[in-house]
PLY file of the C-alpha trace (Angstrom):
ply
format ascii 1.0
element vertex 250
property float x
property float y
property float z
element edge 249
property int vertex1
property int vertex2
end_header
-24.77 66.25 -8.13
-24.15 62.52 -10.48
-23.74 59.73 -9.26
-20.47 58.04 -10.29
-20.37 53.75 -10.34
-18.02 51.89 -12.12
-18.64 48.21 -12.00
-16.68 45.19 -12.88
-17.53 42.08 -14.34
-15.98 38.65 -14.83
-17.88 35.93 -17.84
-17.51 32.18 -17.79
-15.81 31.06 -21.74
-19.02 29.70 -22.91
-20.42 33.77 -22.16
-18.14 35.11 -24.31
-19.52 35.46 -27.24
-22.88 38.03 -25.53
-20.50 39.99 -23.87
-18.36 40.68 -27.30
-21.80 41.66 -28.24
-23.07 43.58 -25.85
-19.27 46.11 -25.89
-19.95 46.33 -29.81
-23.76 46.78 -30.16
-24.34 48.52 -26.87
-24.94 51.51 -28.69
-28.18 50.35 -30.36
-29.10 47.36 -27.73
-29.83 50.71 -24.39
-33.53 51.40 -24.67
-35.96 53.85 -24.45
-35.41 52.71 -20.03
-31.38 53.30 -20.51
-31.75 56.88 -18.18
-29.80 60.02 -18.45
-25.76 59.85 -18.70
-22.45 58.67 -19.99
-22.65 55.04 -19.78
-20.02 53.16 -21.73
-19.09 49.37 -21.01
-15.04 48.34 -22.32
-12.91 45.75 -22.49
-10.16 44.88 -19.65
-6.88 44.18 -20.55
-5.88 40.37 -19.79
-4.41 40.03 -16.37
-4.53 42.31 -14.65
-6.17 44.05 -17.31
-2.36 46.30 -18.04
-1.95 44.03 -21.58
-2.86 45.45 -25.44
-4.04 41.63 -25.29
-7.85 41.94 -23.70
-8.83 39.12 -21.00
-11.87 38.26 -23.24
-13.81 37.47 -20.01
-13.52 41.03 -17.70
-14.99 44.26 -18.47
-15.62 47.20 -17.54
-19.23 49.58 -17.21
-18.28 52.96 -16.57
-21.97 55.31 -15.75
-21.82 58.83 -14.78
-25.42 59.79 -14.27
-27.60 62.87 -13.52
-29.63 62.00 -11.17
-28.28 59.51 -8.15
-31.90 57.49 -8.35
-31.16 56.95 -11.20
-29.04 54.12 -10.59
-32.08 51.94 -10.01
-33.16 52.61 -13.69
-30.55 51.16 -14.78
-30.35 48.09 -13.38
-33.92 47.76 -14.64
-33.01 47.97 -18.02
-32.78 45.52 -21.04
-28.72 46.81 -21.28
-28.21 46.22 -17.70
-29.44 43.19 -16.95
-28.16 41.40 -20.16
-24.52 42.45 -19.10
-25.03 41.85 -15.18
-27.02 38.51 -15.69
-24.33 35.85 -17.62
-21.77 36.97 -14.76
-20.22 34.80 -12.89
-18.10 37.56 -11.03
-19.53 41.18 -9.96
-17.36 44.41 -8.34
-19.74 47.92 -7.99
-17.97 51.01 -6.11
-19.69 53.71 -5.72
-18.23 57.12 -6.32
-18.04 60.79 -5.61
-15.23 62.99 -7.18
-13.30 65.14 -5.93
-10.93 66.28 -8.34
-10.03 66.40 -12.39
-7.74 67.21 -13.96
-7.81 66.38 -18.06
-10.99 65.02 -20.50
-12.29 61.87 -21.84
-13.09 62.24 -25.60
-12.20 65.90 -25.02
-15.12 66.16 -22.41
-14.46 66.66 -18.74
-17.30 63.54 -17.55
-16.51 64.17 -13.96
-18.07 67.36 -11.75
-16.15 67.53 -8.61
-17.06 68.56 -4.82
-13.41 69.32 -3.87
-11.71 67.71 -0.96
-12.10 65.63 1.26
-11.79 63.68 4.48
-8.64 61.56 4.69
-9.58 58.62 6.66
-11.96 57.45 3.56
-11.15 55.06 1.04
-10.22 56.59 -1.84
-10.36 55.68 -5.75
-7.97 56.72 -8.95
-8.82 56.42 -13.36
-6.10 57.61 -15.50
-7.16 57.26 -19.49
-4.60 57.73 -21.74
-5.10 58.35 -25.36
-1.68 57.82 -27.12
-0.69 59.04 -29.63
-0.11 56.67 -32.39
3.38 56.78 -33.47
4.75 56.94 -29.14
2.27 53.94 -28.44
5.57 51.72 -28.43
7.01 54.07 -25.59
3.45 53.72 -23.92
3.68 50.20 -23.38
7.46 49.65 -22.89
6.82 51.86 -19.89
3.17 49.52 -18.77
5.20 46.50 -16.76
7.28 48.17 -14.48
3.57 50.71 -13.56
1.84 47.16 -12.78
4.66 45.60 -10.36
4.60 49.22 -8.47
0.90 48.74 -8.24
1.18 45.48 -6.98
4.31 45.41 -4.58
1.81 48.99 -3.27
1.12 47.91 0.08
-1.87 51.34 0.31
-3.61 49.65 -2.78
-6.55 47.06 -2.02
-7.34 46.80 -6.00
-6.66 47.40 -9.52
-7.44 46.18 -13.33
-6.82 48.52 -16.48
-9.53 48.74 -19.46
-10.72 50.54 -22.41
-11.67 51.08 -25.24
-8.71 50.35 -28.03
-6.70 47.46 -27.17
-3.60 49.66 -27.63
-4.54 53.19 -28.56
-6.28 53.75 -25.17
-5.63 52.17 -21.90
-7.64 53.30 -18.34
-6.24 52.28 -14.97
-8.68 52.19 -11.69
-7.24 51.61 -9.02
-8.48 51.66 -5.06
-6.77 53.01 -1.98
-6.10 53.02 2.29
-6.15 56.87 1.90
-4.22 59.37 0.26
-0.80 59.09 1.35
0.12 55.60 -0.02
-1.98 56.97 -3.82
0.43 59.92 -3.29
3.24 58.25 -2.93
2.72 56.31 -6.07
2.43 58.62 -7.35
4.58 61.30 -6.71
8.30 59.41 -5.64
10.63 58.51 -7.55
9.23 55.19 -9.21
8.15 53.95 -12.34
4.92 55.49 -12.42
6.39 58.89 -11.95
9.58 58.50 -14.64
7.02 57.47 -17.30
4.35 60.73 -16.10
7.80 62.72 -16.97
9.01 60.89 -19.79
4.81 61.09 -21.70
4.99 64.85 -21.22
8.62 65.41 -22.10
8.13 63.24 -25.29
4.48 63.47 -26.43
2.88 60.65 -25.85
-0.19 61.20 -25.05
-2.40 63.26 -26.99
-5.24 62.91 -24.20
-5.06 61.70 -20.74
-6.91 62.25 -18.07
-6.55 61.94 -13.65
-9.16 61.51 -11.32
-9.64 61.29 -7.52
-13.23 59.78 -5.70
-14.27 59.05 -2.79
-15.21 55.57 -2.45
-18.61 55.59 -0.38
-20.16 52.51 -1.39
-18.86 48.74 -2.69
-21.20 45.80 -3.81
-20.07 42.36 -4.55
-18.23 39.65 -4.67
-15.66 40.23 -2.62
-14.66 37.30 -1.18
-12.35 36.62 -4.31
-10.84 40.18 -3.14
-9.15 39.87 0.45
-6.95 43.08 0.70
-10.36 45.33 -1.09
-12.50 43.93 1.96
-10.04 44.65 4.52
-9.86 47.78 3.54
-13.50 48.25 3.00
-13.99 46.85 6.79
-11.53 49.12 8.67
-13.94 51.64 7.22
-17.59 50.04 8.17
-18.84 49.80 4.81
-21.29 46.55 4.59
-21.05 44.56 1.13
-24.78 44.52 1.08
-25.81 40.37 -0.87
-27.12 40.55 -4.69
-29.40 38.79 -6.59
-29.45 36.85 -9.90
-29.84 39.73 -11.92
-26.79 42.41 -10.90
-28.79 44.07 -8.64
-28.73 44.16 -4.81
-30.10 44.77 -1.51
-29.25 46.47 1.23
-28.27 43.91 4.71
0 1
1 2
2 3
3 4
4 5
5 6
6 7
7 8
8 9
9 10
10 11
11 12
12 13
13 14
14 15
15 16
16 17
17 18
18 19
19 20
20 21
21 22
22 23
23 24
24 25
25 26
26 27
27 28
28 29
29 30
30 31
31 32
32 33
33 34
34 35
35 36
36 37
37 38
38 39
39 40
40 41
41 42
42 43
43 44
44 45
45 46
46 47
47 48
48 49
49 50
50 51
51 52
52 53
53 54
54 55
55 56
56 57
57 58
58 59
59 60
60 61
61 62
62 63
63 64
64 65
65 66
66 67
67 68
68 69
69 70
70 71
71 72
72 73
73 74
74 75
75 76
76 77
77 78
78 79
79 80
80 81
81 82
82 83
83 84
84 85
85 86
86 87
87 88
88 89
89 90
90 91
91 92
92 93
93 94
94 95
95 96
96 97
97 98
98 99
99 100
100 101
101 102
102 103
103 104
104 105
105 106
106 107
107 108
108 109
109 110
110 111
111 112
112 113
113 114
114 115
115 116
116 117
117 118
118 119
119 120
120 121
121 122
122 123
123 124
124 125
125 126
126 127
127 128
128 129
129 130
130 131
131 132
132 133
133 134
134 135
135 136
136 137
137 138
138 139
139 140
140 141
141 142
142 143
143 144
144 145
145 146
146 147
147 148
148 149
149 150
150 151
151 152
152 153
153 154
154 155
155 156
156 157
157 158
158 159
159 160
160 161
161 162
162 163
163 164
164 165
165 166
166 167
167 168
168 169
169 170
170 171
171 172
172 173
173 174
174 175
175 176
176 177
177 178
178 179
179 180
180 181
181 182
182 183
183 184
184 185
185 186
186 187
187 188
188 189
189 190
190 191
191 192
192 193
193 194
194 195
195 196
196 197
197 198
198 199
199 200
200 201
201 202
202 203
203 204
204 205
205 206
206 207
207 208
208 209
209 210
210 211
211 212
212 213
213 214
214 215
215 216
216 217
217 218
218 219
219 220
220 221
221 222
222 223
223 224
224 225
225 226
226 227
227 228
228 229
229 230
230 231
231 232
232 233
233 234
234 235
235 236
236 237
237 238
238 239
239 240
240 241
241 242
242 243
243 244
244 245
245 246
246 247
247 248
248 249
């Protein structure tokens, strides 16, 4: 089974030009020391990411690696070290895909294994590619969804990111369990109503929904108390992190 990891990096102002170059030229910078799999560096929107205005200090690194042991190899690569070493804030999520609907650029990307125990924290990825003529309708629906996520007790973390600031939006959220996530997704809420409208009015040319088991969490958890509380209640402890962004288990 492949290994899925999402990392979120934040940079000081003086490092913004370098981060932009890394994102724009990531394919050129990926050398022979990169392991096989999907590795994508994407920008985050401002605020909590749910915005067409980019936050030039915040980035998401997604990787789906063919071999679970390849994460250590990736962290030694020139590309990863360039991404990690300049950052001031990091979070790293190690995930197991459980279920998936839809595709990302026409590809399934995530190999899912099936249902998980209900007593584990969950992570959810959504991704939408917006039909250009429906972009205004789509983005009008986003503020209500953002407020709902922020106010939902079971959601410990959420952020938005994407490859294109206007026509793609991916969201990553962490939940204390399936009940909270399902209440957000399926009750009569802004998210639920926007989903119905998007299907009825063809807002999207492509969409994806993936549910993950959250296996491991590393990084600067002191900055995210709700996230730390969920992981602490499940006896998951973040390892120490060195300056390169690599980690060593406690």
